[in-house]
N, C-alpha and C positions, 0 to 999 in steps of 0.2 A: 580387639587387642587393647591391653590395659597399660601399655608402656608408651611414653612419648615417642612419636615417630616423625622423622623428617626425611622427605625425599628431596634430594638436590639433583637436578637434571640439567645437563647441557642441552640447550634448545636445538643444537645441531647434532645431537647424539645419534649415532647409527646403531646403538645397542638398546637404549631405552627410548621407545617411540613416545610421541605425545599421547597416543591411544593407550599404551602400556602404563604411562604415568596416571592417566585418568582412571584406568581399571584399578590400580593399586589404591588410589585415593577414594574410590568407591568402596573398596573392601575395608579401608581403615579411615572412616570419616573424620576422626579426630586428628589425622596426620596433617602436618604443615608441609608446604611445598614451595621450593624455590626453583624457578626455571631461569637458568642463566643464559641470556641471549648472547649469541656469538661464540658460545663454548660448545665443544664436542663432548664426547663421553668422559674425557679426562678433565673435568672441571677445574681441579686444582692446578693443573698446568696451564689451562687457558685463562683463568681469572681467579688466581689464588686469593686476592684481596676480597672479592665478593664472596667466595666460598668461606673464608675465615670469618668475615663479618656475619654472614647468615648463620653459620654454625654457632658462633659465640652468642648471638642473639637468641637462637633456639635453646641453647643450654641454659642461658640466664633465665629465660621466660618459662620454659617447660620442664626442665630437669632439676634445676638447683633446689627447688622446694617441693619436689614430689615425694620425698621420703625423709624421715627423720635421720639426721646425720649423727652417728654415735662414734665415739672414740674408745679405744681400748688402751691398756697400758702399753701395748706395742706401738702405738702411734707416737709416743713421746720420743723425741730425738735423744733423750738422755737415759733411756731405758737400758739398763745393763742386761746383757744376755748371759 
């Protein structure tokens, strides 16, 4: 897989098992993984701060510079339609 990939898993999830997470990480060896202790499947509800911090870190490190950002004339807030 050629896109940045992040698996965020609640350690207490009854949907994504530890074995399932390992299987995915073996299939995508470049993937990053955050295992949120004490969280179930709904990580955002169980520990939103940790989820947000991990996601922002991943986006900053892995996604922000993976492609050239281009703008078009439609990106300007002053563009008349």
